[in-house]
N, C-alpha and C positions, 0 to 999 in steps of 0.2 A: 464555525462551520465545518470544521472537522467533528464536533460533538454531534451536530444534526445528521451528518452522513453515517457516523457509527450509530445512532440511533436507528437509523433507516436499515442497516445491515442488520443489527441485533432482532428486528421484527421479523426478517426474511425467513420464512419457513427453512430455507437452506441451513440456516445457523442456529436452528432450536436448541441442538445439544453441544453448541460451541460457547465455550467461557471467553469472554474479551476481558483483556488485563489492560485498562488503559490509564494512562498518566498523562494529563494535559495541564498546562497552566491555565489559568482563567481567560487571560487573553493571549492572542498571538498574531498582532497585525503583520499584513502583507499587502503589498500592492499588486494585483492580479485580477485577470478575468475570471469571474466567480464560476462561470460555467466550464471554463476550461481547467482549472484546478480541482473543481470537483469530479471531472470526467477522469483527470490522472489519478487522483487519489481512489476513486470508485475502481478504475482497473485494477490497483495495487491490492485493494480490499476484496475485490471479487475474487480475484487469484488465490489470497488466502483463505477465503471460504471454500472455495471449489476443491483445493487441495487438502484442506482437513477433512472434507467430506469424503475425499478419495481415499483417503487412510483409514478414517475412522467410521465412516457410514453412519450408522444409528446409535454406535455407542458412544457414552461418554467419554471425554478424555481431549477432545479437539480444544486448543488453545490459539487464540490469537492476541498478539500483544502489540500495542500502540502507545508509543513513549514519546513525546514532544517535548523538546529541550532548547532552551534559549542558549545561543553562543554569541560572541562578540558582535558580528555583524549578521547573522543568520540564524535560521531555525533548522534544528536539526531533528527529522521526524524519523524514528525507527518502526517499520512494520514488520513482525515477525511472526510465523506460525510454526505448529509442530505437526505439519503434514509430511508427506513422503521427501521432501526437500528436491533440490535440482540436481541432476547427476553432472558429475564434473566433465561429461563429454560435451555437455551443452551449454555450459556456464557462460561462454565467450559468445553465445549467439542468443541469448534470451531476449536482447533489447532489439533485434532484427525484425522488420516487417515479416509477417507470414510465418513466423517461427512459434511453434506450439509444442510444450512438453507434455501435452497430454489431451484428451479429448472429452474430460468431464463438463457436464452442462454448465453454464453460466448463470448469472443472475437474472438474465433475460430469457432463460429457457433454452439457449442454442449451445453448443460446444465451443470451445475457443478456437479461434482463427489465427491465432498468433499475432495479432495487432496490439494487444491491451498494453503490454509493456513499452512497445515502441512508441505508441501514443503518448503513454505517461512520460517518457523519457524525452520527447519532443516538447509537450507542455510544460514541464518543470524547467527545461533548457532555456525555451523563450522567454521563461519568468527569470531569469538569471540564476536559477537552481540547477539542480541535477539530481540524478537517481543513481545508486550504484547497489549492485549485489553484495551480500556481506557473506565472504567465505567461511566464516565461523560465526553462524548465528546465535544468539542468546537462547533458542529453542532448538528442538531437533531437526526442525524443517527449514524452510526459505525465510529468509530476511533480507529487506532493502532500507537503505538510509535515503531518504529523500531531504535535500537541502534546498531553502529558499531563503532570499535575502529580507531582511526585517524591513519592516515599513518605517520611513523617518517622515517626522513632519518638516514643515517648511524652514524651522530653524535647526533641523538636525537631529532633534530629539526623537526616540523612540515613541 
């Protein structure tokens, strides 16, 4: 699911100068509503693309890192970019509805309305996970850690 979404973002004209550094396991099963998880992930990735473009424009240098790792009972996904980052003054508000850190155009052509990260937080939360802003990002811009519980079979195995 994440591989398909990343392929879609890589093909977007807004991402033509961006490098995607991706590390994913072959499989990462979760129990989730596909459309909701896609929306949450898409919102976070769309922000990364927009912010990289805000900083880098037509220049080469924008990077989006996507790293998914297995933990004991959950999946740990870190999405990071080397865009302008998030100013400390608004860090505590980024998951609130109608809060926007900028007005750059998004994947669907309009500027942000401040709903993307709040929707992502709701989506991941109702699926038993969450999203957090990483104050020490692996790249120079913004980074988010998304956690979702691993799917378990009826006999308790992954």
